[in-house]
C-alpha positions as CSV (number, residue, x, y, z in Angstrom):
1,M,0.0,0.0,0.0
2,I,1.2,3.5,-0.8
3,S,1.8,5.5,2.3
4,K,2.7,8.9,0.9
5,K,1.7,10.8,-2.3
6,D,3.5,13.8,-3.7
7,F,1.1,16.7,-3.7
8,S,3.8,19.0,-4.9
9,P,4.9,22.4,-3.6
10,T,2.1,24.0,-5.7
11,V,-0.6,22.6,-3.5
12,Y,1.2,23.4,-0.2
13,K,1.6,27.1,-1.1
14,F,-2.2,27.5,-0.7
15,K,-2.3,25.8,2.7
16,D,-2.6,29.0,4.7
17,A,-4.2,31.2,2.0
18,I,-7.1,33.3,3.2
19,M,-10.1,33.2,0.9
20,E,-11.8,36.4,-0.2
21,S,-15.4,36.9,1.0
22,V,-18.0,35.9,-1.6
23,Q,-21.4,37.5,-1.9
24,N,-24.1,34.8,-2.1
25,T,-27.5,35.1,-3.6
26,E,-30.7,35.4,-1.7
27,I,-31.7,31.9,-2.8
28,F,-28.5,30.5,-1.4
29,H,-29.1,32.3,1.9
30,S,-32.7,30.8,2.0
31,Y,-31.2,27.3,2.4
32,L,-29.1,28.3,5.4
33,K,-30.4,27.7,8.9
34,T,-27.7,30.0,10.4
35,E,-25.0,32.3,9.1
36,N,-22.8,31.6,12.2
37,F,-20.2,29.0,11.3
38,N,-17.4,27.6,13.4
39,K,-14.1,26.1,12.2
40,I,-14.0,22.7,14.0
41,Y,-10.7,21.4,12.7
42,E,-7.7,22.7,10.7
43,G,-5.2,19.9,10.7
44,T,-5.7,18.9,7.0
45,L,-4.2,20.3,3.8
46,W,-7.6,19.7,2.3
47,A,-10.5,17.6,3.4
48,E,-13.2,16.1,1.1
49,G,-15.8,13.4,0.7
50,P,-17.9,14.0,3.8
51,C,-20.5,11.5,4.9
52,Y,-22.9,11.8,7.8
53,I,-23.7,8.5,9.5
54,P,-27.1,9.1,11.2
55,H,-27.2,6.0,13.5
56,E,-23.8,6.9,14.9
57,D,-24.5,10.7,14.9
58,M,-21.0,11.0,13.3
59,L,-19.5,12.9,10.3
60,V,-16.6,11.3,8.5
61,W,-14.4,12.8,5.8
62,S,-11.1,12.1,4.0
63,D,-7.8,13.8,4.6
64,N,-6.1,12.5,1.5
65,P,-2.6,14.1,1.8
66,N,-2.3,12.4,5.2
67,N,-3.8,9.1,4.1
68,R,-6.4,9.0,6.8
69,M,-10.1,9.5,7.5
70,M,-11.3,11.8,10.2
71,K,-14.5,11.7,12.3
72,L,-16.5,14.3,14.3
73,I,-18.5,13.0,17.2
74,N,-19.9,15.2,20.0
75,G,-17.9,18.2,18.8
76,Q,-14.6,16.3,18.9
77,V,-12.5,15.5,15.9
78,S,-10.2,12.4,15.9
79,E,-8.9,9.8,13.4
80,Y,-11.4,7.3,12.1
81,R,-9.1,5.2,9.9
82,N,-5.4,5.4,9.4
83,P,-4.2,4.5,6.9
84,S,-7.2,5.0,4.7
85,N,-5.6,4.1,1.3
86,F,-6.3,7.6,0.1
87,C,-10.1,6.9,0.0
88,N,-12.6,9.5,-1.0
89,G,-16.3,9.8,-1.9
90,N,-17.4,8.3,1.3
91,T,-20.8,6.6,1.4
92,L,-22.6,4.4,4.0
93,D,-22.9,1.3,1.9
94,N,-20.9,2.0,-1.3
95,N,-24.1,2.8,-3.1
96,A,-25.6,5.9,-4.5
97,I,-28.5,7.8,-2.9
98,V,-31.2,8.4,-5.5
99,G,-34.7,9.7,-5.3
100,K,-37.0,12.1,-3.5
101,H,-35.9,13.4,-0.2
102,P,-38.4,12.2,2.4
103,K,-38.5,15.4,4.4
104,Y,-38.2,18.2,1.8
105,E,-40.7,18.9,-1.0
106,N,-39.2,19.2,-4.5
107,V,-35.7,17.9,-3.4
108,F,-34.4,15.0,-5.4
109,L,-31.0,13.5,-5.0
110,A,-28.5,11.6,-7.2
111,T,-25.2,11.5,-5.2
112,G,-22.5,9.1,-3.8
113,F,-21.7,7.0,-6.8
114,T,-18.2,6.1,-5.6
115,G,-16.6,6.1,-9.0
116,R,-19.4,4.3,-10.8
117,G,-21.4,7.4,-11.7
118,L,-20.4,7.5,-15.4
119,M,-21.6,3.9,-16.1
120,Q,-24.8,4.4,-14.0
121,S,-25.7,7.9,-15.2
122,P,-28.0,6.9,-18.1
123,G,-30.2,4.7,-16.0
124,I,-30.1,7.1,-13.0
125,G,-31.0,10.0,-15.3
126,R,-33.9,8.1,-16.8
127,G,-35.3,6.8,-13.5
128,L,-35.0,10.2,-11.8
129,T,-36.6,12.0,-14.7
130,E,-39.6,9.6,-14.5
131,L,-39.8,10.1,-10.8
132,I,-39.8,13.9,-11.1
133,T,-42.2,14.1,-14.0
134,T,-44.7,11.3,-13.1
135,G,-44.2,10.8,-9.4
136,K,-43.0,7.2,-9.7
137,Y,-40.4,5.0,-11.4
138,Q,-41.7,3.5,-14.6
139,T,-39.0,1.6,-16.5
140,I,-36.2,1.4,-13.9
141,D,-37.1,1.0,-10.3
142,L,-34.4,2.8,-8.3
143,S,-36.3,2.7,-4.9
144,C,-33.6,0.5,-3.4
145,F,-31.3,3.5,-3.6
146,G,-33.7,5.8,-1.7
147,L,-32.6,8.1,1.2
148,D,-35.2,6.4,3.4
149,R,-32.8,3.4,3.7
150,I,-30.3,5.7,5.4
151,F,-32.8,7.0,7.9
152,A,-33.9,3.4,8.6
153,K,-30.3,2.3,9.1
154,Q,-30.6,-0.3,6.3
155,K,-27.5,-1.0,4.1
156,R,-28.0,-2.0,0.5
157,T,-25.4,-4.7,-0.2
158,E,-24.2,-4.6,-3.7
159,P,-23.4,-8.2,-4.6
160,Y,-21.1,-7.4,-7.6
161,V,-18.7,-5.0,-5.9
162,L,-15.6,-6.4,-4.3
């Protein structure tokens, strides 16, 4: 297993860069519950691939340059997996979440494909279009990928993925 990747000096020169303030639109602000944000951790060069695990009340994410995954539980950040084999695109069960959000009207999701999005996109697009336009899947039933499985703490095992 690779333990170190060369992210080159180009990336590291931005480590302590301060971003300029960005004006957001009113529609963006309408989605925010608060405009008070706290920095909870700053020990990564970059962090990505966040995944909330509801039954653990835990947020995990990847810290690729340091070959580890981090977790946030009860306001405390610690390592979740080290080494992580430079993983990213974290999901609960290695499957996408597709369909209507059970709590929010007019919110539909197609996310978390863990690298298989390109080969699945034609079917996902067709199924999601059917769901949005007619209220149900017609030619491709994608209900097994629904967000409700996450709230119900049910994993969808994919038999053809090693």
